[in-house]
N, C-alpha and C positions, 0 to 999 in steps of 0.2 A: 525237887530236885538240889543232890547235896551239894555241895562250894564245891569249889572251882579250886583245884592243886596241881600242884608242881607236876615237870614233867620230874620229880620225883618224893616229892607227896608232900610235902610242906606248899605256906600257906606262901601264893606266890610273889609274884612285885607288877610283872609285867602278864601286860594281858593283849586283844589283838591290837586294839590302839593305840597301844604303847610300840610294836613293830611296826610303822613306818617305808613305803619307799624309801628307798639310799638308811636305812640304818645301817653299819652296819657294829661287826662284831671279831673282836680277839679272842679267838678262843687257845689261845695258851703258844707250849711250843711243849715239843715232847720228845725224844732221846730214845733209839728202836728197838727195842730190846733185844736181846737175840736172842735168848733162850720162850724170850717165848712171843719172837716170834717164831720161832724152830716147832714150836707144839702147836701152837695152832695149825704152822702149816700140812705137822706128822697125822694133826684129826680131820684136822679138815681140807686140806690141801695137796694132797701129798706124790703132789708135780715132780720128778725129782729137784729141779731149777732153787724145786726152793727144799727138801729137805732131804739130796743128795750133794754132799757137801765135794768128792772127789768129778761126781760127775758135771755140779757145776763150774766148782772150780779152769776144769776144763774144758773151759767152755765158750761162747764171745760174752756170755751176764762175767765170765771170771773167779766167779763165784755165792753163795745162797741170796739169791731176793726172793723180796715177800710173797706172799702169797697179796696181790692187792684186794681179797676181804678181810687181808687184818691190815690192810693200812688201812678200807676202807673203814671198817671197827677202832680204833683210833680216830681219827673223824669225829665217829657217830663220839667215840667220847671224853674229847673238848667238846660236841657239841653241847652233851650233859651237861656236862659239869659247869659249862659257864655265859652258859643261853637255855636250856628249858630247866634249871636245877631250880631256876627264878622264872619262869613264864609258867602264865598257864596251859599247859599242853593237856591236845585233845588229844593226841595220838596222829600217825602220817599216811596223806591217802597210797602215796608214793615215789620214788621218784619217776621223772624224763630223764635226767640223764646221768652219767658212770663211766669216765673215763682213765684210767690211768694214761693217767701221760709221762711217766718213767719209771727203775727201778728203785726201790726202798732197799739196804744194809742193815745188816745191824752197827748200829751205836750212831748213822742218817741220826740228825735233829732238824724237828718238824716245824715247823709252825700253817697251822689255819687264822685261816678268818670265815665268813658266814654271812654274804652280802638277802636284806631283805628284797628283793627287785618286786611282789605289788600282792598286794592281796582285796578279795574280796566277799564282805557278807555272809553269812551263806544262804539259800536261798529253803534248800530243806527241816535244817536249826536250828533256829533264829539265838540264842548260845552260846553261837559259833559263827569262828571267820578261821578260809581258808586264806592259807601265807605263803607267796614259790617264793623261792631262798635258794640261792645257789652259793653253796661251800669250796672251799680246795684246799688242797695242805700241797706247804712246799720246804723242801732241802733245804737247808743254808747251809752253800758250802764258801768257797776260798772268792769260789768266781763269782757270787751271788747268791741267788735265788732261783732253786729249780722247781716250777711245778712237777705237783708227782698223780693230781686227784687233783680234780676238777665233776661238781657235782649241782647239779637243777632236784625237788622236790620240791610237794608244798607238805607245806605244815597246822596242826587243824587243833585254833585255837581259841580259850572261852573266852565269848566278849564285858568284856568291864559290867563287875552286878553293883545296878543303879539305884 
C-alpha cells in the first residue's frame, strides 16, 4: 500500500486521529474577483443574473451575483489550502447538505470556517476513517458577517500508520 499523501500530494501532518469532533479550522479570507466570477458563470452557469449586467442591474438583485457553484469553489479553495494540503485526505463520498444563503458579488470579502462534527473508522477499509464536516462562508460587511454558503459533507482520511 502506498504511503498516505495530503490532498496536494505532500507528506501529511494530520491524520484521521487528529480530526476530532469539535475541532475547527479557519479557512481564511478571499475577495471575490469579478473577472473570475463572470468567466466561471459564462462557462458553467450562464444564467442572466450571473452574466448579463444590464438585466441583473434592472432586477431585484441590483447587479450581477455569483453562481452558487462559483461560491462553492471558493470554499473548496480555502478547504484545500488550509486543511487538505496538510491532511491525509483520501477523497470524499459526497455532500449531505449545500445551501446558498445570500447573494455573493464581485468585491465581497468572504471568510470560511470548517468544523469536525463526527467521525468513525471505516468498516470496510481498515486504513481509513470517515469524518463528518460542516463548512461555511460568510460575507464581511459593516453590519457584521452575513452567511452566504453552508454545507455538510464527509471526507475519507487515512489512519495514522503504526
